[in-house]
DSSP file (Angstrom, degrees, kcal/mol; ACC not computed):
  #  RESIDUE AA STRUCTURE BP1 BP2  ACC     N-H-->O    O-->H-N    N-H-->O    O-->H-N    TCO  KAPPA ALPHA  PHI   PSI    X-CA   Y-CA   Z-CA
    1    1 A X              0   0    0      0, 0.0     2,-0.2     0, 0.0     3,-0.0   0.000 360.0 360.0 360.0 148.6  -38.4  104.6   56.6
    2    2 A X     >  -     0   0    0      1,-0.1     4,-1.9     4,-0.0     3,-0.4  -0.597 360.0-120.8 -86.1 148.6  -36.8  106.5   59.3
    3    3 A X  H  > S+     0   0    0      1,-0.2     4,-2.6    -2,-0.2     5,-0.2   0.863 112.7  56.7 -57.7 -37.0  -38.5  109.6   60.7
    4    4 A X  H  > S+     0   0    0      1,-0.2     4,-2.2     2,-0.2    -1,-0.2   0.887 106.4  49.0 -62.8 -38.3  -35.6  111.8   59.7
    5    5 A X  H  > S+     0   0    0     -3,-0.4     4,-2.5     2,-0.2    -1,-0.2   0.896 111.0  50.1 -67.4 -40.5  -36.0  110.8   56.1
    6    6 A X  H  X S+     0   0    0     -4,-1.9     4,-2.6     2,-0.2    -2,-0.2   0.923 110.8  48.9 -63.3 -45.3  -39.7  111.4   56.2
    7    7 A X  H  X S+     0   0    0     -4,-2.6     4,-2.2     1,-0.2    -2,-0.2   0.909 111.4  50.5 -62.6 -40.7  -39.2  114.9   57.7
    8    8 A X  H  X S+     0   0    0     -4,-2.2     4,-1.9     2,-0.2    -1,-0.2   0.908 110.9  48.7 -62.2 -42.7  -36.6  115.7   55.0
    9    9 A X  H  X>S+     0   0    0     -4,-2.5     4,-2.9     2,-0.2     5,-0.8   0.910 110.6  50.3 -63.8 -42.1  -39.0  114.5   52.2
   10   10 A X  H  X5S+     0   0    0     -4,-2.6     4,-1.3     1,-0.2    -1,-0.2   0.908 111.7  49.6 -62.4 -41.6  -41.8  116.6   53.6
   11   11 A X  H  <5S+     0   0    0     -4,-2.2    -1,-0.2    -5,-0.2    -2,-0.2   0.851 117.1  39.8 -66.2 -35.3  -39.5  119.6   53.7
   12   12 A X  H  <5S+     0   0    0     -4,-1.9    -2,-0.2    -5,-0.2    -1,-0.2   0.891 133.9  14.7 -87.5 -38.7  -38.3  119.2   50.2
   13   13 A X  H  <5S-     0   0    0     -4,-2.9     4,-0.2    -5,-0.2    -3,-0.2   0.616 108.7-107.8-112.9 -15.7  -41.4  118.2   48.3
   14   14 A X     X< -     0   0    0     -4,-1.3     4,-1.8    -5,-0.8     3,-0.2  -0.002  26.6 -85.3 103.6 152.6  -44.2  119.1   50.7
   15   15 A X  H  > S+     0   0    0      1,-0.2     4,-3.1     2,-0.2     5,-0.3   0.894 118.6  56.2 -60.9 -44.9  -46.7  117.2   52.8
   16   16 A X  H  > S+     0   0    0      1,-0.2     4,-2.4     2,-0.2    -1,-0.2   0.888 109.1  47.4 -61.7 -35.5  -49.4  116.5   50.3
   17   17 A X  H  > S+     0   0    0     -4,-0.2     4,-2.2     2,-0.2    -1,-0.2   0.925 113.9  46.5 -70.9 -41.9  -47.0  114.8   47.9
   18   18 A X  H  X S+     0   0    0     -4,-1.8     4,-2.3     2,-0.2    -2,-0.2   0.919 113.2  50.5 -65.0 -40.6  -45.5  112.6   50.7
   19   19 A X  H  X S+     0   0    0     -4,-3.1     4,-2.5     1,-0.2     5,-0.2   0.910 110.0  50.0 -62.8 -42.2  -49.0  111.8   51.9
   20   20 A X  H  X S+     0   0    0     -4,-2.4     4,-2.3    -5,-0.3    -1,-0.2   0.896 110.9  49.8 -62.2 -40.0  -50.1  110.8   48.4
   21   21 A X  H  X S+     0   0    0     -4,-2.2     4,-2.0     2,-0.2    -2,-0.2   0.891 111.6  47.9 -65.3 -40.2  -47.0  108.6   48.1
   22   22 A X  H  X S+     0   0    0     -4,-2.3     4,-2.3     2,-0.2    -2,-0.2   0.893 112.7  48.1 -68.7 -40.1  -47.7  106.9   51.4
   23   23 A X  H  X S+     0   0    0     -4,-2.5     4,-2.5     2,-0.2    -2,-0.2   0.870 110.2  52.8 -69.0 -35.9  -51.4  106.3   50.5
   24   24 A X  H  X S+     0   0    0     -4,-2.3     4,-2.1    -5,-0.2    -2,-0.2   0.916 110.1  48.1 -63.7 -42.5  -50.4  104.9   47.1
   25   25 A X  H  X S+     0   0    0     -4,-2.0     4,-2.0     2,-0.2    -2,-0.2   0.921 112.6  48.2 -61.0 -46.1  -48.0  102.5   48.8
   26   26 A X  H  X S+     0   0    0     -4,-2.3     4,-2.5     1,-0.2    -2,-0.2   0.894 110.0  52.3 -62.2 -41.7  -50.7  101.4   51.3
   27   27 A X  H  X S+     0   0    0     -4,-2.5     4,-2.5     1,-0.2    -1,-0.2   0.901 109.1  49.8 -62.8 -42.2  -53.3  101.0   48.5
   28   28 A X  H  X S+     0   0    0     -4,-2.1     4,-1.9     2,-0.2    -1,-0.2   0.904 110.8  49.2 -64.4 -41.0  -50.9   98.7   46.6
   29   29 A X  H  X S+     0   0    0     -4,-2.0     4,-2.2     2,-0.2    -2,-0.2   0.923 112.0  48.9 -63.6 -44.7  -50.2   96.6   49.7
   30   30 A X  H  X S+     0   0    0     -4,-2.5     4,-2.4     1,-0.2    -2,-0.2   0.895 109.9  51.7 -63.1 -40.5  -53.9   96.2   50.4
   31   31 A X  H  X S+     0   0    0     -4,-2.5     4,-2.3     2,-0.2    -1,-0.2   0.879 109.2  50.6 -63.2 -37.7  -54.7   95.3   46.8
   32   32 A X  H  X S+     0   0    0     -4,-1.9     4,-2.0     2,-0.2    -2,-0.2   0.919 111.7  46.9 -66.6 -42.9  -52.0   92.6   46.9
   33   33 A X  H  X S+     0   0    0     -4,-2.2     4,-2.1     2,-0.2    -2,-0.2   0.881 111.9  51.1 -64.8 -38.5  -53.4   91.1   50.2
   34   34 A X  H  X S+     0   0    0     -4,-2.4     4,-2.7     2,-0.2    -2,-0.2   0.903 107.4  53.6 -66.4 -40.1  -57.0   91.2   48.7
   35   35 A X  H  X S+     0   0    0     -4,-2.3     4,-2.1     1,-0.2    -2,-0.2   0.917 109.6  47.9 -60.4 -43.4  -55.7   89.4   45.6
   36   36 A X  H  X S+     0   0    0     -4,-2.0     4,-2.0     2,-0.2    -1,-0.2   0.899 111.5  50.2 -64.3 -40.0  -54.3   86.6   47.8
   37   37 A X  H  X S+     0   0    0     -4,-2.1     4,-2.4     1,-0.2    -2,-0.2   0.915 110.2  50.2 -66.5 -42.0  -57.5   86.4   49.8
   38   38 A X  H  X S+     0   0    0     -4,-2.7     4,-2.4     1,-0.2    -1,-0.2   0.864 108.5  52.3 -66.8 -35.0  -59.6   86.1   46.6
   39   39 A X  H  X S+     0   0    0     -4,-2.1     4,-2.2     2,-0.2    -1,-0.2   0.898 109.4  49.4 -65.2 -38.5  -57.3   83.4   45.3
   40   40 A X  H  X S+     0   0    0     -4,-2.0     4,-2.4     2,-0.2    -2,-0.2   0.905 111.5  49.2 -65.7 -40.3  -57.8   81.5   48.5
   41   41 A X  H  X S+     0   0    0     -4,-2.4     4,-2.8     2,-0.2    -2,-0.2   0.903 109.1  53.0 -62.8 -39.3  -61.6   82.0   48.2
   42   42 A X  H  X S+     0   0    0     -4,-2.4     4,-2.1     1,-0.2    -2,-0.2   0.917 109.5  48.3 -61.2 -43.7  -61.5   80.8   44.6
   43   43 A X  H  X S+     0   0    0     -4,-2.2     4,-2.2     2,-0.2    -1,-0.2   0.923 112.6  48.4 -60.6 -45.1  -59.7   77.6   45.7
   44   44 A X  H  X S+     0   0    0     -4,-2.4     4,-2.6     1,-0.2    -2,-0.2   0.911 110.1  50.9 -64.4 -41.9  -62.2   77.0   48.5
   45   45 A X  H  X S+     0   0    0     -4,-2.8     4,-2.4     1,-0.2    -1,-0.2   0.892 109.9  50.3 -63.3 -38.7  -65.1   77.5   46.2
   46   46 A X  H  X S+     0   0    0     -4,-2.1     4,-2.2     2,-0.2    -1,-0.2   0.896 110.6  49.9 -65.8 -39.8  -63.7   75.0   43.7
   47   47 A X  H  X S+     0   0    0     -4,-2.2     4,-2.2     2,-0.2    -2,-0.2   0.920 112.1  47.8 -62.2 -44.8  -63.2   72.5   46.5
   48   48 A X  H  X S+     0   0    0     -4,-2.6     4,-2.5     2,-0.2    -2,-0.2   0.891 108.9  54.0 -64.0 -39.5  -66.8   73.0   47.6
   49   49 A X  H  X S+     0   0    0     -4,-2.4     4,-2.4     1,-0.2    -1,-0.2   0.919 109.1  48.7 -60.6 -43.6  -68.0   72.6   44.1
   50   50 A X  H  X S+     0   0    0     -4,-2.2     4,-2.4     1,-0.2    -1,-0.2   0.912 111.1  50.0 -63.3 -40.6  -66.2   69.3   43.8
   51   51 A X  H  X S+     0   0    0     -4,-2.2     4,-2.5     2,-0.2    -2,-0.2   0.896 110.0  50.6 -64.0 -40.3  -67.7   68.1   47.1
   52   52 A X  H  X S+     0   0    0     -4,-2.5     4,-2.6     2,-0.2    -1,-0.2   0.916 110.0  49.6 -64.5 -43.1  -71.2   69.1   46.0
   53   53 A X  H  X S+     0   0    0     -4,-2.4     4,-2.2     2,-0.2    -2,-0.2   0.933 111.8  48.8 -62.3 -44.5  -70.8   67.2   42.7
   54   54 A X  H  X S+     0   0    0     -4,-2.4     4,-2.4     1,-0.2    -2,-0.2   0.919 112.3  48.4 -61.7 -43.7  -69.6   64.1   44.6
   55   55 A X  H  X S+     0   0    0     -4,-2.5     4,-2.9     1,-0.2     5,-0.2   0.911 110.1  51.9 -62.6 -42.9  -72.5   64.3   47.0
   56   56 A X  H  X S+     0   0    0     -4,-2.6     4,-2.3     2,-0.2    -1,-0.2   0.890 110.3  48.7 -61.4 -40.3  -75.0   64.7   44.2
   57   57 A X  H  X S+     0   0    0     -4,-2.2     4,-2.1     2,-0.2    -1,-0.2   0.931 112.7  47.3 -65.9 -45.4  -73.6   61.7   42.4
   58   58 A X  H  X S+     0   0    0     -4,-2.4     4,-2.5     1,-0.2    -2,-0.2   0.920 113.0  48.8 -63.7 -43.1  -73.8   59.6   45.6
   59   59 A X  H  X S+     0   0    0     -4,-2.9     4,-2.3     1,-0.2    -1,-0.2   0.918 110.7  49.8 -66.5 -40.8  -77.3   60.7   46.4
   60   60 A X  H  X S+     0   0    0     -4,-2.3     4,-1.5    -5,-0.2    -1,-0.2   0.876 111.4  49.9 -66.2 -33.9  -78.6   60.0   42.9
   61   61 A X  H  X S+     0   0    0     -4,-2.1     4,-1.6     2,-0.2    -2,-0.2   0.921 110.9  49.3 -65.0 -43.7  -77.0   56.5   43.1
   62   62 A X  H  X S+     0   0    0     -4,-2.5     4,-0.8     1,-0.2    -2,-0.2   0.860 109.9  51.2 -65.2 -34.7  -78.6   55.9   46.5
   63   63 A X  H  < S+     0   0    0     -4,-2.3    -1,-0.2     1,-0.2    -2,-0.2   0.812 108.2  51.9 -71.4 -30.0  -82.0   57.0   45.2
   64   64 A X  H  < S+     0   0    0     -4,-1.5    -1,-0.2     1,-0.2    -2,-0.2   0.834 107.3  53.3 -73.2 -31.5  -81.7   54.6   42.2
   65   65 A X  H  <        0   0    0     -4,-1.6    -1,-0.2     1,-0.2    -2,-0.2   0.693 360.0 360.0 -76.6 -19.2  -81.0   51.7   44.5
   66   66 A X     <        0   0    0     -4,-0.8    -1,-0.2    -3,-0.2    -2,-0.1   0.485 360.0 360.0 -79.4 360.0  -84.1   52.3   46.6
């Protein structure tokens, strides 16, 4: 947004309303970024779970052969 548009909005509806709108927009953007981060964490956790299962299987096979 251009500064002139923001000044015009503040003049017509008031600063508290414009500030609430800006904070709402920022909150939605942060929630979207957080959702993406959590999906990345979920994928990483699933990969680690698979690796742990594979290691457990290999270790149990090695212990049976000893």
